[in-house]
C-alpha positions, 0 to 999 in steps of 0.5 A: 361798490363799482365805480360808474363810467362818466356817461353812466354817472351823467345819466344818473344825474340827469334822470334821477328825480332825487337829483337837481336837473341842470338846465341852460338858458335859451338863446334867442338865436337858437329860436330864430334858427327855427325860421331858417327853412322858411326864409322865402315866406318870411321875406314875403311877410316882411314885404307885406308888413312894410306895405301894410305899415305904409298904407296905414299912414294914409287914412290920417293924411286923407283926414287932414286934407279933408278937414283943411282943404276939401271941406273949407273949399266946398270941393265935393270932388276933393272930398270924394278923392279923400274919402275914396283914398281912405277906403282904398287904402283900408281895402288894400291893407286888409287884403295884404293882411289876409295874405300875411295871415296865410304866410304866418300860419304856413310858417308857424305850423311848419315850425310846430311840425319841425319842433315836434318831429325833432323832439319825437325823433330825438326821443326815439334815439334816447337810451332805455334808461331815460324812459325807465327814469322819466314819467311818461306824462312828462314826456307827453307834456313836452311833446304836445302841451309844451310845443303848443304853448310856443305856437303863439310865439312862432306864429304871431309874436315875432311877426307882431314885433316886426309889424309894431316896429315898422309901424312905430318907425314909419309913424315917428317919421311922419309925426316929425314931418307934421310937427316936431314939437308935438312929436317930442311931447308924444314920444315922452310917454313911451319910456314910461311904458318900457322901464318896468318890463325887466322885473315883470318879465323875470317874475313871470319867467319863474312862475311859468317854469313852475306851472309847466312842472305842475302840468307835467305832474297832472299829465303823469297822473292822467296817463297813469290813472286813465290807462287800461291797467291804471283804471283797472287797478283803481276800480279793483282797490276802490280808490276813485275817491283817493285819485279824485282828491289827488288830482284836485290837489294838484289842479288847485296848485296849478290854479293858484300858479296860473292866477299868480301868472295872470296877475303878474304885471297887471298894474303895469299893463293897466298903467300902459293902457292909461297912458294910451289915453293920457298921451293923446289928452296931453297932445290935444292940450298942447296942440290946441294951444298951437292951433289957437296961436296959429302955429298948427291947423285943426286937420293937422292936430286931428291927423296927429292924434290919429297917428298916436294910436299907431304909436302908443298901441304898438308900444304897449303891444311891444311891452306885452310881447316882451313879457310873453317872450320871457314867459315863452322862454321857460317853455323853450328851455324845457323843449331844448333841454330834451333836445340837448340830452345825449341820445344813444351813441355809436362810434364814428367808425362803427362797422355794420354787423352783417349776417351773424353766426350767433355766438354770444360772449360775455367777458367779465361784465360789470354793470350797475343801474346806479352807483350804489347798487351792482346789477352784474358783477363779473359775468362771463359766459359763452353761448355757441351759435344755434344753442338755447341758453336758459337763465334761471334764478331768483327775481332781481338776480340780473337775468333780464339785465344780461339779455338787455346788454346784448342789443345794447339797451344798456352798456356795461361799465366794464367788460365786453359783450361780443357777438361772433367775437365782435364787441357790440359797441363797435357796430352800428345800433341798427345793424346790431338790433336787426339781428336780435329778436325779443319776446317779453312777458308783457307783449306790446301791440299797437292799437291797429290791425293784426296785420299792421302789428305783424308787419311792424317787423317787416313792412315789405313782407308779402301776404304769404309770408305774413300768413306763414309766420302766423301759422308757425306761431299757431295763431293763424287758425284763430285769426281766420275765425275773426270776422275781419280776419287780419284786418281786426283791430286789436285794441289799446295794447292788444287788450281785445285779445287774450294773453296767449293770443297776444303772445303768439302774435308777438312770436309771429312778429319775431318770426317775420323779422327772422333774426339770428339771435332770439331773446325770450324774457319769461314769455310764458310765465303769466299764462295758464297751462293750456296757453303755455303749451300753445306758446311752447309749441309756437316757440319750436319753429322760432328757436330752431336754428337760432341762438336763443337766450331764454329767461325762465320762471318755470324750469319745466320750459327749459329742460331741453336747453343746451346750457342753463346758467344759474344767476344769483346776486349778479353772478353766474354761480352754476352752468350746465345742462339740466341733468348735469346740474341736477347731479351736481345738487347745487343751486339749480337742483334746489330751485328745481326740486322746490318748484317740483314740490310746490307743483306737486303740492298744488296738484295734491290740493286740486285732487 
């Protein structure tokens, strides 16, 4: 068994679903760092909060002056001033609140955009192994649903904390100025609101993590069953009832978790709301005693009770916010775990691979996808510039793996892959892949126009170059017959087109890229004879003058290859030209004559 490299072993541990994933707790300073680009806006928010908190102190004071001074003195002018002060402070506070809301939205939506962009950009730089070992639904859930779930934290919760703190501090100072004895009674209630926060938060954190994992499962099922390929499979096997039951079962598990999450701390929150009523009642009782004994005015106690709303409401809100933050940390943890995954790497001093001749060398290459199974075992070969090299052999022999090491979709555990004598690990990824073009059996097209799909290879190509590439790929005449021509939308994954049409578009796209090295991974194996002939004709200008690595299922398509490599069990067991290998009467000859007999048998049945 081959020993995996440390990096490969790390990937196996991280993305193997049968192994536990190591996660790190999120630090608050990392969340706060998200606000750094918006320092100016956040400063204005703090100013708005301060003025809003100060303005909120005025209505109870005007109420106290109205009761204790203006009304007893029968002074309507003073009444007008006090009432006008209440209205003016409320209107100004409302206007400031609107502006603060705009700033909150600006900062919050900006942070959401930044998180999504960072996450998607990081995922684009992840190795191919990550995507082969992670469910698409889970990835989509992290990018969309998880980011949406932290929206309330970055747009409202942190601002709410600051607002409530400012409100409480200014209120505490004011009530102590009014009467220190009542202030002490009022503050005695607050610890009862705070003490149970830690256990409630811990329990909510655990349940929240499980709900996110269950949502990943739902997202994965949705992605798999509602794609074109998935829904076709379901209908063809009449599995609608099974899929409904499977989705219902997972949805039920999520429902139970969400109910538990909703009920966590429910009695605690109920007690807090009860304190909001009990606290003022106690103050009324003690304050009434002070009024009766001449130690306080009625207006002062009315104002004091009004201030209690500015004290207890923020305190209860802070209690709820703490629980929300602890819960949101579970979501932040999932996002940051993705952002902390190591992307594809290149050496700090990696050189730019300029224009290449196209010589490809494998030097004793060993590679395995997992420590317990070897995919390539000491593969060595050389392809001269401009040659067409074909790889044949049974499924699972390692043919596709060989071609995926050339653009560094994977790196070998030992040995080296070289282009023009340069180890591909010594050059930048971008410059390496700019020299490589790939056409696979499963052609992928975006849900966009034909022209946009072609220009994906080279956005700056002029219209004449686009048409020239389509002509060379034998697809221009077909495009010309479409009502919208090159502006035709190809549909999801190009399903509005036939397999042969999609394949020729893929060939035209690579022609537009004009790479020096070409990889064809069974580009015609899924097509009928007529389409295969059309594709073969389109491949002639594509392979001309380029170094081509061709994986062939039908040996008839690679008879003219300069060199043919026979791959079995991760090793190259034979190599040479077609006639030479037939004369050797080895593994290639057995493959060839078997296909010839199978084809002859099929043709005989057809006649």
